[in-house]
C-alpha positions as CSV (number, residue, x, y, z in Angstrom):
1,M,21.9,175.7,126.9
2,V,22.2,172.2,126.1
3,D,22.6,169.3,128.9
4,P,26.4,168.2,128.9
5,E,25.2,164.6,129.4
6,T,23.0,164.8,126.2
7,L,26.0,166.1,124.2
8,E,28.3,163.2,125.6
9,R,25.5,160.7,124.5
10,I,25.5,162.3,121.1
11,A,29.1,162.1,120.8
12,A,29.2,158.6,121.9
13,R,26.3,157.6,119.2
14,R,28.2,159.6,116.5
15,A,31.6,157.7,117.3
16,E,29.6,154.4,117.3
17,L,28.0,155.3,113.9
18,D,31.3,156.3,112.7
19,G,32.8,152.9,113.2
20,L,29.9,151.1,112.0
21,E,30.3,153.1,108.7
22,E,33.9,152.2,108.4
23,Q,33.0,148.4,108.9
24,L,30.4,148.8,106.0
25,V,32.6,150.7,103.8
26,K,35.1,147.7,104.1
27,Q,32.3,145.1,103.8
28,L,31.3,147.0,100.5
29,E,34.8,146.8,99.2
30,V,35.0,143.2,99.6
31,V,31.6,142.5,98.1
32,R,32.8,144.7,95.1
33,A,36.0,143.0,94.6
34,E,34.4,139.4,95.0
35,R,31.6,140.5,92.3
36,D,34.4,141.8,89.9
37,E,36.1,138.5,90.5
38,L,33.0,136.6,89.5
39,A,32.7,138.7,86.4
40,V,35.9,137.5,85.4
41,A,35.3,134.1,86.1
42,I,32.4,134.0,84.0
43,R,34.3,135.7,80.9
44,V,37.1,132.8,81.5
45,L,34.5,130.0,81.7
46,E,32.8,131.2,78.6
47,R,35.8,131.4,76.8
48,M,36.9,127.8,78.0
49,S,33.5,126.7,76.8
50,E,34.0,128.1,73.3
51,Q,37.7,126.4,73.2
52,I,36.1,123.0,74.3
53,T,33.5,123.5,71.6
54,E,36.1,124.1,69.2
55,E,38.3,121.2,70.2
56,R,35.5,118.6,70.1
57,A,34.5,119.9,66.7
58,A,38.0,119.5,65.6
59,A,38.5,115.9,67.3
60,A,34.9,114.6,65.8
61,P,34.9,112.3,63.0
62,V,34.9,114.3,59.8
63,S,32.6,112.9,57.2
64,A,31.2,114.2,53.9
65,Q,28.6,112.8,51.3
66,V,29.7,111.8,48.0
67,G,27.4,110.1,45.9
68,G,24.9,110.0,48.7
69,R,27.2,107.8,50.7
70,A,29.2,109.1,53.8
71,V,33.0,109.0,53.4
72,W,35.9,110.0,55.9
73,M,37.7,113.1,55.1
74,I,40.6,111.1,56.8
75,P,40.6,108.0,54.7
76,D,41.8,104.8,56.2
77,R,45.3,103.9,55.1
78,E,45.1,101.1,52.5
79,P,47.1,99.9,49.4
80,G,46.3,102.5,46.7
81,V,45.4,105.6,49.1
82,E,48.3,107.9,49.2
83,E,49.2,110.6,51.7
84,T,47.7,113.2,49.1
85,A,44.4,111.9,49.9
86,L,44.7,113.6,53.5
87,P,43.7,117.3,53.9
88,P,46.7,119.4,53.8
89,E,46.8,120.0,57.6
90,Y,46.9,116.2,58.2
91,Q,49.7,116.0,55.5
92,R,51.7,118.5,57.7
93,I,51.6,116.4,60.5
94,L,52.3,113.3,58.8
95,A,55.4,114.9,57.4
96,V,56.5,116.4,60.7
97,V,56.2,112.8,62.1
98,S,58.1,111.0,59.3
99,K,60.8,113.5,59.4
100,A,61.5,113.0,63.0
101,G,62.6,109.5,62.3
102,E,61.9,108.4,65.9
103,P,58.7,108.4,68.2
104,V,57.7,112.0,68.7
105,S,55.3,113.4,71.3
106,V,52.3,115.7,70.7
107,R,54.3,118.7,72.0
108,Q,57.1,118.1,69.5
109,V,54.8,117.9,66.7
110,G,53.3,121.1,68.0
111,E,56.8,122.7,68.2
112,E,57.6,121.8,64.5
113,L,54.0,123.3,63.5
114,G,54.7,126.3,65.2
115,L,51.9,125.9,68.0
116,E,51.8,127.6,71.3
117,V,52.9,124.3,73.1
118,T,53.0,126.0,76.6
119,V,49.2,126.1,76.5
120,K,47.7,122.8,77.0
121,G,44.4,123.9,75.2
122,K,46.4,124.4,71.9
123,L,47.9,120.9,72.0
124,E,44.4,119.1,72.3
125,P,43.2,119.7,68.9
126,L,46.6,118.4,67.7
127,R,46.3,115.5,70.0
128,G,42.9,114.6,68.3
129,K,44.3,114.8,64.7
130,L,47.1,112.6,65.6
131,R,44.6,110.0,67.1
132,K,42.6,110.4,64.1
133,L,45.7,109.3,61.9
134,D,46.4,106.6,64.2
135,D,42.8,105.1,64.1
136,R,43.0,105.3,60.3
137,G,46.2,103.4,60.1
138,W,48.6,106.4,59.2
139,L,50.2,106.7,62.4
140,R,50.9,104.2,65.5
141,K,50.6,105.5,69.0
142,R,53.0,103.8,71.2
143,P,52.1,102.9,74.9
144,D,54.1,105.9,75.9
145,G,51.9,108.2,74.1
146,K,54.2,109.0,71.4
147,F,53.5,108.6,67.8
148,T,55.5,106.8,64.8
149,V,54.8,106.4,61.3
150,R,53.2,102.9,60.2
151,L,55.3,101.4,57.8
C-alpha cells in the first residue's frame, strides 16, 4: 500500500503543475496574438511603402527626351502654350479648378474627379499634381492652401 503522505505530495505537485500549465497556456495565447499582430503590421507597412513609392513617383518631375534634350511633360505656361499641351489627367484637373470659379481645396478637386477623398493617401498624388501645375504657372496656390487658375 502507498503511503498517504506520498499520495498527498503527489496530488499537491500535480495541482501545482496544473496551475503552471494554465499560466503557460495563457502566455502562449498572448504570444500567438502578438505574433499575429506583428504579421499584420508587416503587411500594412509593406502596403504603405508601396503607396509612398507610387506617390513619390507621381510627384516627381516628369520629363522626356526629345531630340536629345530633356523636356517637361508638364510644360511651363507661356504665351503660345495651350492647355492641350498638358497630359489628359492634368487637363481634367485644370478644368475642375477653372469650372469652380473660386479657390478650391485639394479635397474639392478630388471629389470632382471621383477620388476616395476620405483616405488621405489617395489625395497626396493629386496634391503633387496641383503643385506641379502651380510650379509651371498654370495654377496659383494661395496661402490658405487652395488653388485658383492663373489669369
